[in-house]
C-alpha positions in Angstrom: 124.7 21.4 87.0 121.4 23.1 85.4 119.9 23.2 88.6 122.8 24.8 90.2 123.1 27.6 87.6 119.2 28.0 87.9 119.8 28.9 91.6 122.4 31.3 90.7 120.3 32.9 88.1 117.3 33.3 90.4 119.4 34.6 93.3 120.8 37.1 90.8 117.7 38.2 89.9 116.1 38.5 93.3 119.2 40.4 94.9 119.1 42.8 91.7 115.3 43.4 92.5 116.3 43.9 96.2 119.2 46.7 95.3 116.6 48.4 92.8 113.6 48.5 95.5 116.3 49.9 98.1 117.7 52.3 95.5 113.7 53.5 94.5 112.7 53.4 98.4 116.1 55.5 99.2 115.5 58.1 96.2 111.7 58.5 97.2 112.8 58.7 100.9 115.1 61.6 100.0 112.6 63.4 98.1 110.2 63.2 100.7 112.6 64.5 103.2 113.5 67.5 101.2 113.5 70.5 103.2 110.8 73.0 101.7 112.4 76.4 101.0 110.2 79.2 102.0 110.9 83.2 101.6 108.6 85.3 103.6 108.7 89.0 102.3 107.1 91.3 104.8 106.2 95.3 104.5 108.6 96.4 106.6 111.5 95.1 109.1 110.9 98.0 111.2 111.4 96.6 114.9 109.3 99.5 116.2 106.2 98.1 115.0 105.0 95.0 117.0 102.7 93.5 114.5 105.8 92.6 112.2 107.7 91.2 115.2 104.4 89.0 116.4 103.8 88.2 112.8 107.7 86.8 112.3 107.3 85.0 115.7 104.4 82.9 113.9 106.5 82.3 110.6 109.2 81.1 113.3 107.0 78.7 115.1 105.7 77.3 111.5 108.9 76.9 110.0 110.0 75.0 113.2 106.9 72.7 113.2 106.8 71.9 109.6 110.7 71.5 109.4 111.0 74.2 106.4 113.8 76.6 105.6 112.4 79.9 106.2 113.9 83.4 105.8 112.3 86.5 106.5 112.9 89.7 104.3 111.6 93.1 104.3 112.1 96.8 103.0 113.2 99.5 105.2 109.6 101.0 105.3 106.1 100.5 104.1 106.5 103.2 101.4 109.4 101.5 99.9 107.9 99.7 97.3 110.8 99.8 94.9 112.7 97.7 97.7 110.0 95.3 98.1 110.0 94.5 94.4 113.8 94.1 94.6 113.4 91.7 97.2 110.9 89.7 95.2 113.2 89.7 92.4 115.6 88.5 94.6 113.7 85.7 95.9 112.8 84.5 92.5 116.4 84.3 91.3 116.9 81.9 94.4 114.2 79.9 93.3 112.4 78.9 96.3 109.7 76.4 96.6 107.2 79.1 97.8 107.1 82.9 98.2 105.0 84.2 101.0 104.5 88.1 100.4 102.8 90.9 102.3 102.7 93.4 99.6 103.2 97.0 100.0 101.4 98.2 96.8 98.2 96.6 95.5 99.4 97.0 92.1 103.0 97.7 91.8 103.9 94.2 93.1 101.4 92.3 90.6 103.9 91.8 87.9 106.8 90.6 89.9 104.4 88.6 92.0 103.1 86.9 88.6 106.4 86.3 87.7 107.0 84.0 90.6 104.0 81.7 89.9 105.4 81.5 86.1 108.6 80.4 87.6 106.8 77.5 89.3 107.2 79.1 92.6 104.0 78.8 95.1 102.8 82.5 96.0 101.1 82.9 99.3 99.9 86.2 100.2 99.8 87.2 103.9 98.1 90.3 105.6 98.0 92.5 102.6 96.9 91.6 99.0 97.6 92.5 95.4 95.2 93.0 92.4 95.6 89.5 91.0 93.9 86.1 91.1 97.4 84.2 90.8 98.1 83.7 94.6 97.5 80.3 95.6 96.1 81.7 98.9 95.6 84.9 101.1 96.0 84.5 104.7 94.7 87.8 106.4 92.2 89.5 108.5 88.7 90.3 106.4 89.8 94.1 106.3 86.7 95.5 105.0 84.8 93.5 107.8 87.3 94.7 110.4 87.1 98.4 109.1 83.1 98.0 109.7 84.2 97.0 113.1 85.8 100.3 113.5 82.9 102.3 112.0 80.5 100.7 114.4 82.9 101.3 117.4 83.0 104.9 116.7 79.3 105.1 116.4 78.9 103.5 119.7 81.2 106.4 121.2 79.8 109.7 119.4 77.1 111.7 120.8 76.5 114.8 118.7 77.3 116.2 115.4 80.9 116.8 114.2 83.9 115.7 112.0 85.5 112.1 111.7 89.2 112.0 110.4 90.7 109.0 109.0 94.6 108.4 109.2 95.8 105.6 106.8 99.8 104.6 106.9 100.1 104.0 103.2 98.0 105.0 100.3 98.1 102.1 98.0 98.3 98.8 100.4 95.2 96.5 100.1 94.8 96.0 103.5 94.2 99.7 104.4 92.3 100.5 101.1 89.7 97.6 102.6 89.9 99.1 106.1 88.8 102.5 105.0 86.4 101.3 102.7 84.6 99.5 105.8 85.0 102.5 108.2 83.3 104.8 105.5 80.5 102.5 104.7 79.3 102.8 108.3 80.0 106.2 109.2 78.9 107.6 105.6 75.1 106.5 106.5 75.0 108.6 109.9 73.7 112.0 109.0 75.5 113.5 112.0 79.1 112.9 110.9 80.9 114.7 108.1 83.8 112.4 107.1 86.9 114.3 106.2 89.5 113.4 103.4 91.8 110.5 104.3 95.3 111.6 105.6 98.5 109.6 104.8 101.0 109.1 107.4 103.7 107.9 104.7 104.8 104.9 106.8 105.8 107.2 109.9 104.3 107.4 113.3 105.7 111.0 113.8 103.8 111.9 110.6 100.6 110.5 112.0 101.1 112.4 115.6 101.8 115.9 113.4 98.9 115.3 110.9 96.5 114.6 114.0 97.8 117.3 115.8 97.3 120.0 112.8 93.9 118.6 112.3 92.6 119.1 115.9 94.1 122.6 115.9 92.7 123.5 112.5 89.2 122.0 113.1 87.7 122.6 116.6 84.4 120.6 115.5 86.7 117.0 115.0 84.8 114.8 117.4 86.6 111.3 116.2 89.8 110.0 114.6 90.1 106.4 113.3 94.2 105.0 113.0 94.3 102.1 110.4 97.0 100.7 112.2 99.5 100.5 114.9 101.4 103.6 113.9 98.7 105.9 112.9 96.7 105.0 115.9 99.6 105.8 118.3 100.7 109.0 116.5 97.1 110.2 116.6 96.7 109.2 120.4 99.7 110.9 121.1 98.5 114.5 119.5 95.0 113.8 121.5 96.7 113.2 124.8 99.0 116.3 124.4 96.1 118.4 123.5 94.0 117.0 126.4 91.3 116.2 124.4 90.5 112.6 125.2 86.8 113.2 126.5 86.2 115.2 123.3 87.9 113.2 120.4 86.9 109.6 120.3 90.1 107.8 119.1 89.3 104.3 117.6 92.7 102.3 116.4 93.8 99.1 114.8 96.4 96.5 116.4 97.5 96.0 120.1 100.7 97.7 120.5 102.0 98.1 124.2 101.6 101.9 123.3 98.0 101.4 122.1 97.2 99.1 125.2 98.4 102.3 127.3 96.4 104.5 125.5 93.5 102.2 125.9 94.0 102.2 129.6 94.4 105.9 129.9 90.9 106.3 128.2 93.0 108.1 125.0 92.0 105.2 122.9 88.3 104.3 123.1 88.5 101.1 121.1 91.0 99.0 119.0 90.3 96.3 116.3 92.9 93.8 116.8 94.3 91.3 114.5 95.9 88.1 115.0 99.4 88.6 113.4 101.1 85.3 115.2 98.2 83.4 113.4 98.9 84.9 110.2 102.6 84.4 110.1 102.0 80.7 111.4 99.4 80.0 108.6 101.0 81.5 106.1 104.1 79.1 106.4 101.7 76.3 107.0 99.9 76.8 103.8 102.7 77.5 102.0 104.0 74.2 102.9 101.2 72.4 102.0 100.8 73.8 98.6 104.4 73.0 97.9 103.4 69.1 99.1 100.6 69.3 96.4 97.5 69.7 98.9 94.4 71.7 98.5 94.7 74.9 100.0 91.9 77.4 100.7 91.8 80.4 98.6 91.0 82.7 101.5 91.9 81.8 105.3 90.2 84.9 107.3 92.4 84.8 110.4 89.8 87.2 112.1 89.3 90.5 113.8 88.1 91.6 117.5 87.1 94.9 118.8 88.8 95.6 122.1 87.6 98.1 124.6 88.6 99.4 128.0 85.7 97.1 129.7 87.2 94.2 128.1 90.6 94.4 127.7 91.3 92.6 131.2 89.1 89.5 130.1 91.5 86.5 130.1 90.9 85.6 126.6 91.4 89.2 125.3 94.7 89.1 127.5 96.2 86.2 125.4 95.6 88.4 122.3 96.5 91.8 123.8 100.0 90.2 125.0 101.8 88.0 122.4 105.0 86.8 123.4 107.4 88.9 121.0 110.9 88.1 120.5 111.7 84.2 120.6 
């Protein structure tokens, strides 16, 4: 009788252990399978700017690959800093696992971005940063280096003395501040070049066109223009084409939209520094997922840049970069 009771008791203990183990495993499995929630907040949802459309494609590719729940938000324009701050506040209220942010303003996004980190949300910067050490990682072009590449490309095109203008998109975006710094560091060393004050297109290709046209009509000795992103480059290119100055005014741009490729092919734009927006979007989400999972992530992920000219734009490897698939 005692032996029988003993067997029943042992059997009950074993059963409880098995049930407990199954519960632990089940809860552990559920926790591992929890979908990671990421909010991606870009500078603008303006569909006319191909850069952001390609970056979103990269984001969506990573979301699918890493089985993450990703939403992409953006303000109406890159000058709408208040709108972007409101979007970050909205994201914080929903408490995602991570926020990926392309900041419209180097300083003004700092308080709300740091608030996200204080709430336990992993903060990843993509494309354009903030004045803070709080982000876990910055996934972007080395914009100072890219600016230097644009400056060098301009020097290679110029032959003679004259003025060079820089047209920026927005005044306080870190990416543009760094690009301008890089451009000026190269061109300022040339005794033949007079660098004009930077013009700001205030998030408008049309403004860039009007500014470039006014500049060219006012200063007959302008021999070069650097556009610091897609809309400023295209706007300046339109002005140079309209005034029939492509053989006199050297245009160096940034990015690789269809309109910029056309300007390159026509010889209106002499070179453009292209980035890798698809890779930026993909790696920013990948990095966010890894940070949430507790993995060590790089503080800076340089996605690289490359100077494209009419001479090398038809090379196979460059074709892949110039014609990314937009709009999955």
